[in-house]
C-alpha positions in Angstrom: 99.0 64.0 100.8 99.4 61.5 103.7 101.6 62.5 106.7 103.4 59.2 106.3 104.6 60.4 102.9 106.6 63.2 104.5 109.6 63.0 106.8 108.8 65.0 109.9 112.5 65.3 110.7 112.8 67.5 107.6 109.5 69.4 108.1 110.9 72.9 108.2 108.6 75.3 106.3 111.0 75.9 103.4 111.6 72.1 102.9 107.8 71.6 103.0 107.3 74.3 100.4 109.8 72.8 98.0 109.1 69.1 98.6 105.3 69.0 99.1 104.1 72.2 97.4 106.7 72.0 94.6 107.5 75.7 95.0 110.7 77.1 93.6 111.8 79.5 96.3 114.1 82.4 96.0 117.0 82.5 98.6 115.3 85.1 100.8 112.0 83.4 100.7 113.7 80.2 101.8 115.4 82.1 104.6 112.2 83.6 105.9 110.3 80.3 105.9 113.2 78.5 107.7 113.3 81.3 110.3 109.6 80.7 111.1 110.2 77.1 112.2 111.3 77.5 115.9 108.6 78.1 118.5 108.6 81.7 119.6 109.8 83.0 116.2 108.8 86.5 115.3 109.7 87.2 111.6 109.4 90.4 109.6 109.8 90.2 105.8 110.2 93.3 103.7 110.1 92.7 99.9 110.2 94.5 96.6 107.1 94.5 94.4 106.2 91.1 93.0 108.5 89.4 95.4 106.3 86.4 96.2 105.6 87.3 99.8 101.9 86.4 99.6 101.7 83.7 96.9 104.8 81.8 98.1 105.9 82.7 101.6 102.6 83.3 103.3 100.8 80.6 101.4 103.5 78.0 102.2 103.6 79.0 105.9 99.8 78.5 106.3 99.7 75.1 104.6 102.9 74.0 106.5 101.4 74.8 109.9 98.1 73.1 109.1 99.9 70.0 107.9 102.5 69.7 110.7 100.3 70.7 113.6 97.0 68.9 113.5 95.6 70.8 116.5 97.1 74.2 115.7 95.5 77.0 113.8 96.5 80.0 111.7 95.1 83.5 111.5 95.9 85.9 108.7 94.9 89.6 108.7 95.6 92.5 106.4 94.7 96.2 106.2 93.0 95.4 102.9 90.5 92.6 102.4 91.2 92.8 98.7 94.7 91.5 99.5 93.3 88.4 101.1 90.5 87.8 98.6 92.4 88.5 95.4 95.9 87.4 96.2 96.0 84.9 99.1 92.8 82.9 98.7 93.5 82.0 95.0 97.1 81.0 95.9 95.9 78.7 98.7 93.2 77.2 96.5 95.8 76.2 94.0 96.7 73.4 96.3 93.3 71.8 96.7 94.4 68.6 95.0 97.4 68.3 97.3 95.1 68.2 100.4 91.9 66.5 99.2 90.6 65.9 102.7 90.6 69.6 103.6 87.8 72.1 102.8 89.0 75.2 101.0 86.3 77.8 101.5 85.9 81.2 100.0 84.8 82.7 103.3 88.0 82.8 103.5 88.8 79.7 105.6 90.4 76.3 105.4 89.1 73.4 107.5 91.0 70.2 108.1 89.8 66.9 109.6 90.4 68.3 113.1 87.9 71.0 114.1 90.7 72.7 116.1 93.0 72.9 113.1 92.0 75.6 110.6 93.0 78.8 108.8 91.0 82.0 108.8 91.7 85.2 107.0 90.1 88.6 107.6 90.8 92.3 107.3 89.7 94.5 110.1 90.3 97.7 112.0 88.7 96.2 115.1 91.2 94.7 117.5 88.4 92.7 119.1 88.4 90.3 116.1 91.5 88.7 117.6 89.7 87.8 120.9 89.6 84.0 121.5 92.6 83.2 119.4 95.3 81.8 121.7 97.9 79.1 121.6 96.8 76.0 123.7 100.3 74.7 124.5 103.0 72.9 122.4 100.4 70.7 120.7 98.0 73.5 119.8 100.3 76.3 118.4 99.0 79.5 117.0 100.5 81.2 113.9 99.5 84.7 113.2 100.4 86.3 109.8 100.0 89.9 109.0 100.0 90.5 105.2 100.7 94.0 103.8 101.7 94.8 107.4 102.5 98.4 106.4 98.7 99.1 106.3 97.9 97.6 109.7 97.4 100.0 112.6 99.2 99.8 115.9 96.2 98.8 118.0 95.9 95.7 115.9 99.5 94.8 116.6 98.7 95.3 120.3 95.8 92.9 120.1 98.1 90.4 118.3 100.6 90.6 121.1 97.9 89.9 123.7 97.1 86.6 121.8 100.7 85.4 122.5 101.1 83.6 119.2 103.5 80.7 119.0 104.9 82.1 115.8 104.4 85.5 114.1 105.1 86.6 110.5 104.9 90.1 109.2 105.2 90.5 105.4 104.8 93.6 103.3 106.2 95.8 100.6 107.7 98.9 102.2 105.5 101.9 102.6 105.7 105.1 104.6 108.3 105.3 107.3 106.0 104.8 110.3 104.0 102.1 112.1 104.9 98.8 113.6 106.1 97.2 110.4 108.6 100.1 109.9 109.7 99.8 113.5 110.2 96.0 113.1 113.0 96.9 110.7 114.4 99.8 112.7 114.0 100.6 116.4 112.2 97.3 117.3 114.2 95.0 115.1 115.8 93.3 118.2 112.4 91.9 119.2 112.1 90.0 115.9 114.1 86.9 116.2 114.3 83.2 115.2 115.9 81.4 118.1 119.2 83.3 118.6 119.3 84.6 115.0 117.6 87.7 113.5 114.1 87.4 112.2 114.3 90.5 110.0 114.7 90.0 106.2 114.8 92.2 103.2 114.4 91.1 99.6 115.3 93.5 96.8 114.5 93.2 93.1 118.1 92.3 92.3 117.6 89.2 94.5 114.5 88.0 92.5 115.4 86.1 89.3 112.2 87.2 87.6 113.4 90.9 87.8 115.7 91.4 84.8 118.7 93.7 85.2 117.6 95.7 82.2 114.1 96.3 83.8 115.7 97.6 87.0 118.1 99.8 85.0 115.1 101.2 82.9 113.2 102.1 86.1 116.4 103.7 87.5 116.8 105.9 84.4 113.1 106.7 84.3 112.5 107.7 87.9 116.0 108.2 89.4 117.6 106.6 92.4 115.9 108.9 94.9 112.4 108.6 93.7 110.1 107.1 96.4 108.6 104.5 94.1 112.0 103.3 92.8 113.2 103.0 96.4 110.0 101.1 97.4 109.3 98.9 94.4 112.9 98.0 93.5 115.1 98.6 96.5 112.5 97.6 99.1 113.3 100.8 101.1 110.8 102.7 103.2 109.6 106.0 101.8 110.0 109.4 103.4 107.8 112.3 102.5 108.3 113.9 99.1 109.5 117.5 99.5 107.0 120.0 98.1 104.9 117.4 96.3 101.3 118.4 95.7 100.1 114.9 96.5 100.9 113.7 100.0 102.8 110.4 99.9 101.3 109.0 103.1 97.7 109.9 102.1 98.3 108.2 98.7 99.7 105.0 100.3 96.8 104.9 102.7 94.3 105.2 99.9 95.9 102.6 97.8 96.1 100.2 100.7 92.5 100.9 102.0 90.3 102.2 99.2 86.7 103.2 100.1 83.7 101.1 99.1 82.7 101.3 95.4 79.9 103.7 94.6 79.4 103.4 90.9 76.9 105.9 89.6 74.3 106.1 86.8 75.0 107.5 83.4 74.9 111.1 84.7 77.8 110.4 87.1 80.2 109.2 84.4 82.9 111.5 83.3 85.8 110.9 80.9 88.9 113.0 80.6 91.4 113.0 77.7 95.0 114.2 78.0 96.1 114.7 74.5 99.7 114.4 73.1 100.2 115.0 69.4 104.0 115.5 69.1 107.2 113.6 68.9 108.3 114.3 72.5 107.2 110.9 73.8 104.2 112.1 75.8 101.2 109.8 76.1 97.6 110.1 75.1 95.5 109.0 78.0 91.8 108.4 78.5 90.6 108.2 82.1 87.0 107.4 83.1 85.2 108.0 86.4 82.1 106.0 87.2 80.8 107.2 90.6 83.9 107.1 92.8 85.8 104.5 90.7 88.4 105.7 88.3 90.0 103.6 85.5 92.6 104.3 82.9 91.0 103.1 79.6 93.6 104.0 77.0 97.3 105.0 77.0 99.1 105.3 73.7 101.4 107.4 71.6 100.6 108.6 68.1 101.8 111.2 65.6 99.0 111.0 63.1 96.0 113.2 63.8 93.4 111.1 62.2 94.7 107.9 63.7 94.9 109.5 67.1 91.3 110.7 66.9 90.1 107.4 65.6 91.7 105.6 68.6 89.9 107.9 71.0 86.5 107.6 69.1 86.8 103.8 69.2 87.3 104.0 73.0 84.3 106.4 73.4 82.2 103.9 71.5 83.4 100.9 73.4 82.6 102.7 76.7 79.2 104.0 75.4 80.1 107.5 76.2 78.3 110.6 74.9 80.1 113.8 73.9 78.7 115.7 76.9 80.4 113.2 79.2 83.9 113.7 77.7 86.4 116.4 78.5 89.7 117.1 76.8 92.7 119.2 77.4 92.9 121.7 74.5 96.3 123.1 75.6 99.1 122.9 73.0 98.2 120.5 70.2 95.1 119.6 72.1 93.1 122.3 70.3 93.7 120.7 66.9 92.6 117.3 68.3 89.5 118.8 69.8 88.7 120.5 66.5 89.2 117.2 64.6 87.1 115.3 67.0 84.3 117.8 66.6 84.6 117.5 62.8 84.2 113.7 63.2 81.0 114.1 65.2 82.4 114.3 68.8 82.1 117.8 70.1 83.7 117.2 73.5 84.1 119.7 76.3 87.4 121.7 76.1 89.6 122.3 79.1 92.4 124.8 79.3 94.4 124.1 82.4 96.2 127.5 82.1 92.9 129.3 82.3 91.7 131.1 85.5 90.5 128.7 88.2 86.9 128.3 89.1 88.0 129.4 92.6 90.4 132.1 91.3 90.7 133.6 94.8 92.7 130.5 96.0 94.2 128.8 92.9 96.5 130.2 90.3 94.8 128.4 87.4 92.7 125.4 86.6 95.6 123.0 86.7 96.5 124.0 90.2 92.8 123.7 91.3 92.5 120.3 89.7 95.7 118.9 91.4 95.1 120.4 94.9 91.4 119.3 94.9 92.5 115.9 93.9 95.0 115.9 96.8 92.1 116.6 99.2 90.0 113.8 97.8 92.9 111.4 98.2 93.5 112.5 101.8 89.7 112.0 102.5 89.8 108.6 100.8 86.8 109.5 98.6 87.9 107.8 95.4 89.3 104.5 94.1 92.3 104.9 91.9 93.7 102.5 89.3 96.5 100.3 90.4 99.2 101.7 88.0 102.8 102.3 89.0 103.4 104.9 86.4 100.3 106.8 87.6 101.6 106.7 91.2 105.0 108.0 90.2 103.5 110.9 88.2 101.2 111.9 91.1 104.2 112.3 93.3 106.4 114.1 90.7 104.6 117.4 90.5 105.6 120.0 93.1 103.9 123.1 94.5 105.6 126.4 93.8 105.3 129.9 95.3 102.9 132.4 93.8 103.2 136.2 93.7 99.7 136.7 95.1 99.9 133.8 97.6 97.6 131.5 95.6 98.1 127.7 95.4 100.2 127.0 92.3 102.0 124.0 90.7 105.0 123.8 88.6 104.6 123.9 84.8 105.3 121.0 82.6 108.2 122.9 81.1 109.7 123.3 84.5 109.2 119.6 85.2 111.1 118.8 82.0 114.0 121.1 83.1 114.6 118.9 86.1 114.3 115.7 84.0 110.7 114.7 84.8 108.3 113.8 82.0 104.8 115.1 81.5 102.4 113.7 84.1 99.9 112.7 81.4 98.2 109.9 83.4 97.9 111.9 86.5 96.4 114.9 84.6 93.8 112.6 83.0 92.9 110.9 86.2 92.6 114.1 88.2 90.6 115.6 85.3 88.1 112.8 85.5 88.0 113.2 89.3 86.6 116.8 89.1 82.9 117.0 89.7 80.4 117.2 86.9 78.5 120.5 87.3 75.6 120.3 84.9 72.5 122.3 84.2 70.0 119.7 83.1 67.8 120.1 80.1 64.1 120.8 80.8 61.1 119.2 79.2 59.0 122.0 77.9 55.8 120.1 78.9 56.6 120.6 82.5 57.1 124.4 82.4 53.5 125.5 82.6 54.1 129.0 81.4 57.3 129.6 83.5 60.9 129.0 82.8 61.9 126.1 85.1 65.6 126.8 85.9 67.4 123.7 87.2 70.5 125.4 88.5 72.4 122.3 89.4 74.6 122.3 92.6 75.6 126.0 92.6 73.9 129.4 92.9 74.3 132.7 91.1 74.5 131.4 87.5 74.1 134.2 84.9 74.9 132.3 81.8 72.8 131.3 78.8 69.6 129.2 79.4 67.9 127.1 76.9 64.6 125.1 77.1 64.4 121.9 75.0 61.3 120.5 73.4 59.7 117.2 74.5 61.4 115.1 71.9 64.5 117.3 71.5 67.9 116.3 73.0 70.7 118.8 73.6 73.9 118.2 71.8 75.5 118.6 75.2 74.4 120.3 78.4 75.1 123.9 79.4 77.7 124.5 82.0 78.7 127.0 84.6 81.1 129.5 82.8 83.8 128.9 85.4 83.3 125.1 85.9 85.6 122.5 84.6 85.7 122.3 80.8 83.8 125.5 79.9 
């Protein structure tokens, strides 16, 4: 694209996006880009899920600035590097052919013919990364963009302010009701302006043509108008805390926005958990897998035929190269019949009864409460990587803590959840089941015993259960377990 091919008198960002980049903008996307045009503009854009804030608005703003201001530069930051690497960079690289003289790097960076004109993206908790980025006058403007601004800490915004950008754009889906992005739509909204007009914009699902009315209505019926995910994903509203929820909303949002580094383990650190549903009540069968600290949902389906249901799980076990000793299943309700059938088909998996006494029975009412509250602690400590699954997130926030006669930590039963119109949290149960630690007593090679019983106790003390020594070429059907550990 040559500059002579474009009329600079019509070089507003929205016009550039539609004429040069051939984007089809939604009305609010057009308003946001147009508001970014005047020098001194500070714009904050809050959008529903899949509202095009990154792939359209931010992408167009970057390319517009580099094209129109040959000595200006653009900086993009986010609380999550994954947001830049997986969303923004591919969107920008989709326009390589439009700007053949530019270098689109994976670093991530774009370099133009002028060494002073570039885009750089990074994610950081260090405010010092912004040092050296300043506007150099009208001919050397600086555009700073904060993607997923809800995840960025206040000290980063303070560093951005010290840079005195010529233009500032915050864009994000709404999160917890705190931080600078939240304030930009509430108490600090007056500081976000475009000339004499407001610089604060909200885009709801009803304003996005790709969101069908029947899809919005389905989510409304499924979750209810007051559910935090419906308010966030569809209505683009900030989320308050969920009263009495076992899982803390803010901790969950922080984890999803900033997951820890992957620590995938070896075969001994893989654990699968099955939440079974063999009935006509609409509940799901779910298979979740943990590999180190990474959890994935491998299967979700409904079935009312026992053999077909078991066959579906066995096919997944085979695909994932799982062994029976790595698999746990909830034997509550119809789960016992499924576990029996799996065993008859050659898969003697570990059985879990969530209503049984907890391993730490002094503090938890039962195994289900122990599983949920310990998962809440892992989420708060950001120890695990959860699947990106809206249904899972909704289920994790649905279950509430309840009082216990002896002061133990307890959660509401599934029947009580149904009474208030909430479906069974099948995905959450499977994920939290996979999240629990594997406490295994390893088999012992008899050649290494030398006349004594070599007891490998695993990570706990005081075990008084059954011990077995295996021969040199003998493999246990599945390992022995602590009698009060998960899945005994």
